[in-house]
N, C-alpha and C positions, 0 to 999 in steps of 0.2 A: 270256438275261437281259436285261430291258428296260433301256434307258438313260433317265434323267431328267436335264433340263438346266434350269437357272435361273441367276439372277445372285446371286452371294453376295459380299458386301462390295465392290461394284462390278466383279467380274469374273465373266465367263460360266464356269460349271462344268458338267460332266456327270459323272453316276455310273451305274455298272451294278450294280443290286441288284434285289430283288423289290420290288413296289410297296408291299407291306405293311410295310416297314421304317419305323420312325418317323424322322422327320426329325433328330431329336436325335441317334440313332445314326449316321445319314449324315453330319451334321456332325462328330460327335466322332470316329467310327471310320474312316470312309471318306476324309473330307477333312481331318482333323486339326485342326479348329477346336475347342479345347477350353474357350473362355471360358463358353459355355452349359453349366451343370452339370446332372447328373442327381441330383434329390433324391427325387421321389415317382413319376414316371411317369404322374400322374394329373390334372396342371394344377392341383394344389392349392398346392404349396409355391412355385412359379413361379422357382425357381432357374435354370431354363433360358430365361427369358424372352429373346426377340430381336424384331426387327421384320420384319414382312412388308409390304412396300409402305408403309411407315412407321407402321404400327400395331403394337402390342405384341401378341405371340401366343406361345404355348408349343409349342415343336417336340417336346416328349415325347408330346403328344397328336395329332400330325398325321402321317398316312402320306405318305411321299415322292410317291406316286402323286396326292396332292391338290395338289402344288405345280406350277404352270403354267411353262412356259418364260419367260413374261413376268414372272413374280414376282421381286421384288427382297428377298432376306433380308440383313439386317445384324445382325451379332453385335457383342459388346463390342469385338471386334478391329478392326472396320470403322467403329465410331462416330466416331473422331477424323476420319477422312476425310470424313465428312459435313459437316465444318465447315472443312476444309482446316487443321487445327491437329494439334499433337502429341498433345494431349489435348482432348477435348470440354469444355466449360464445366461440365457435370455431373461429369465425372471429377475435373476439378480442385476443384470444391466438396467432393467426397468426401474428397479429401487435405486441403483446407483445414480440414474439420470433423473429421477424423481419425475417419472413420466406422467403418472396417472393424476387426474383431477377428479372427474366424476367417477372414473374407473369402468364405467359401463361396457365400453369397447375393448377394454385392455385383454381379457382372455382371448378374444378373437385376433387381435393385433399381434399378441405374442405368438399364437398358434401359426398365423400366416408367416411371421418373421422366421420362426424356426425352420418351416418347410422350405421357404425360399432359401435360407443360408444353406440348408442341407443339399438343396439342388445345385446352387451355385459351387458348394465344395466339391460336390461329385463331378463337377466339370473341371475341377483343378484350378479354380481362379477365386479371387476375393470379390466380395460384393461391391457393385458400382452404384453410383448415383442413378444410373438407368434402371437397375434392378429395384432400388428403393422407389422409383417413380412408378413401377409397375404395380405397386401395393395398392389396392383399392379399398381397404377398409376405412369406414368412415369413422371420424372422431368428432363429435359434437363440440368438444371443448377446444379443439384445434391446437392440440399439443403435438403437431406433426414434426416440428423441428426436434424436440426431445425424443420422439418415437424414432426418428431417423438416427439420431446420435446413439441411442440406446441399442438399435439393431447393429450398427457398426461395432459397438463394443461388445456385444454378446456375441457377434460373429467371430471375433477374435479369440473369445473364451471358448468357443465351441470346438 
């Protein structure tokens, strides 16, 4: 069986599995990282959103053989370490704005928000309503208003 190596939440990991296994299942079932959630497996709901090399992506739609040894995968579990804090500012904003109800989509929502804010900040501007409209993560509980407010607050703290 082939071995695949990459960096996960700041640590080098190696897994032995078939190359066609989706990265989401490698993360959850082989490596025990359960923050990214399975929702649809089609990159539609985005409950599994993580970062690859700082960009948001959906591991449910990526085969592990597509991940390079130099790729850095960050999940919600590794997000606080990216700012050397107990919680990332976006996670704190989620708590401050009491966003979560069922909580299933929240890791993906937060990871999408962080990637978007970083992109916007790299362009030297503040987050806009149009930026928030571009987020396509699905929340079955409908806490979109609180999600948007938390993203604005989190962006100010980042």
